[in-house]
N, C-alpha and C positions, 0 to 999 in steps of 0.2 A: 499412425493417427496422433495428432497433437495431444498433449497431456500436460499436467502440472510439471512433471519432470523436465519436459522440453522447455516450458516457460521458465522454470527455475534455472536451467542451464544457460538460457539466454541472458540472464541478469546477474548470475552469481560469479562474476569474473573478478571482482575486487576493483579497487580504485587507488591510484597513487601508492602502490606497493602495500596496500592494506587489504586484508582478506574480508570477504563477507562472512559474518558470523553464522555458524551452523545452527544457532538458536533461532535465527530468522526464518529458516526454511519451514518449520511446522507452523509458524504464525502466518506466513504468507499462504501456505497450503490451506489452512483453515478458512482464510478470507476467500481464496480462489474457489474452494468447494461451496462456500455459502453463496457467493455471487452466481455460480452456475446452477445452484439447486433449483429444482422445480417441484412444487411451488417455492417461492422465496420465503424463507423464514427470517423475517425482519429482526426478531430478537436475537437470533443466532448470528446474523451478519453484524449487528451492532456490537455484540459481545466480542466477536472475533476482531473487529476493527479497533475496539478499545484495547484489547490485549496487544495487538500489533503496534499501535501508536504509543501505548504505555512503554513498550520495549524501546521504541525509538526515542522516547523522552529520557530513558534511564540508561542502563548498561549497553543498550544497542545503539546509542547516539554516536555513530561513527560515520565518516564520509562514505565508506564503502557500503554500509547498510542503507543509508539514506538514498544513495544513488541507485542501489539495487531495487528498492521499493518504488522509487520514481519511475525507473525504466519498466518495471513490471506492469505498472498501470498505464504508462504513457504509450507503450507500443503494443502491449498484449501479444507480443511475439511468442509463439508456441502454445497459446491457449487453444483449448478445444473449440471455443466460440469466444469472440471478442466481447468483453464485458459491456461495451457500449451498446451492443445489439441486444442486451438482456432486458430492455425496457424496465430498468430499475426505477423505483420511486425517485423523484427529483432530489430529495435530501441525500440519499445514498449516492446517486449519480454525481452530485456536486462534490461530495467528499472525495470520491475516487478520482474525479477529474483533477481536483487540486493536488491529490497525492502524485499524480503524473505530470505536475506542472513545475513547481519550483522547490519541491521537497529536497531535491539534490543539493540545494544551496544551504541547507540547515547548518552544516558544520563550517564550511569555508566562507560563506557569505550570508550569515544569518539575517542581516538587515534586508537582503533581497527576498529571502524566504518569508520573512515577517511581512514585508510590503505586499506580498501576494497571498497572505493568510495561509501559508504552507508550512509553518513550523509544526512539528508534531503536537505541541501543546495547543496550538490554535485549531488544528484538525481534530484533536481529541475533544475539545470543547464543542465543536460542531456536532461530532458524533453523539456526545452525551445529551445534546439538545434535540436529538431525533426522537420523536414519539414512536413507540412500537406497540 
């Protein structure tokens, strides 16, 4: 049966000889669990997204980590249920969609990520503006 571990394994491969941080795993797992929870706890999902994006703005701002998060939400490979099918409120759906869009450009092509509103700080600002 698909699980977070399977989803994590699909994206934790590293990039350009750079490893994905082990600190990223629990942050992604918390978001994963929040997204799939029934009923949805908006406050918990918002908090978990803030922590994940805060990490990507700080010590976790690496090419490997940004690629891993992008792939995690872009493909939803290994997820128990695809997050797109969760009928999330539009504000959360939009953020997760952007995280699977151009977040991977954050380190090597930040102007592209910025153009698509996909830099961690841009995404964090969107999350902070979500009413819970």
